[in-house]
C-alpha positions in Angstrom: -0.1 0.1 -0.3 1.2 3.4 -0.9 1.7 6.3 1.6 -1.4 8.2 2.0 0.6 11.4 1.0 2.5 10.1 -2.0 0.9 11.0 -5.2 0.5 8.4 -7.7 1.2 11.4 -10.7 4.0 13.4 -8.9 3.7 16.3 -11.4 0.2 16.5 -10.0 1.0 18.1 -6.7 1.3 21.5 -8.3 -2.4 21.4 -9.8 -3.5 20.2 -6.4 -2.1 23.1 -4.8 -3.6 25.5 -7.6 -7.0 23.7 -6.8 -6.6 24.2 -3.5 -5.9 27.8 -3.7 -9.0 28.2 -6.2 -11.3 26.3 -4.0 -10.2 28.5 -0.9 -10.8 31.6 -2.7 -14.2 30.4 -4.0 -15.4 29.7 -0.4 -13.7 32.9 1.0 -11.5 31.5 3.2 -7.9 33.3 3.1 -5.0 31.0 3.2 -1.7 32.3 5.1 0.9 33.3 2.7 3.4 31.6 4.9 2.1 27.9 4.1 1.6 27.2 7.6 -1.6 25.7 8.5 -1.8 25.4 12.1 -4.2 28.3 12.7 -6.5 27.4 9.8 -9.9 25.9 11.4 -10.9 22.3 11.3 -13.9 23.6 9.6 -12.5 25.4 7.2 -9.7 22.9 5.7 -12.2 20.4 6.0 -14.4 22.3 3.6 -11.6 23.2 1.3 -10.9 19.1 1.3 -14.3 18.2 0.9 -14.7 20.7 -2.3 -11.3 19.2 -3.8 -12.7 15.7 -3.4 -16.1 16.6 -4.9 -14.2 18.7 -7.9 -12.1 15.6 -8.3 -15.2 13.0 -8.3 -16.8 15.5 -11.1 -13.9 15.6 -13.1 -13.5 11.9 -13.1 -17.2 11.4 -14.0 -16.6 13.7 -17.1 -13.7 11.8 -18.2 -15.2 8.5 -17.8 -18.9 9.7 -19.5 -17.0 10.9 -22.4 -15.3 7.8 -23.0 -18.2 5.3 -22.8 
């Protein structure tokens, strides 16, 4: 089993970071410039992570529906 934090596609890290910032902006959540998230609320971080998951599922569903 792979490490939870290891990505199957290493180049995807930058895209996921960009997605995180876009979603935070859409939700009106300001991310710290220094990259330290220790002062962020669990609710805010959960909202960002949940929205990322929803968006990735939507993207996968669109790709699958386009293939079949």
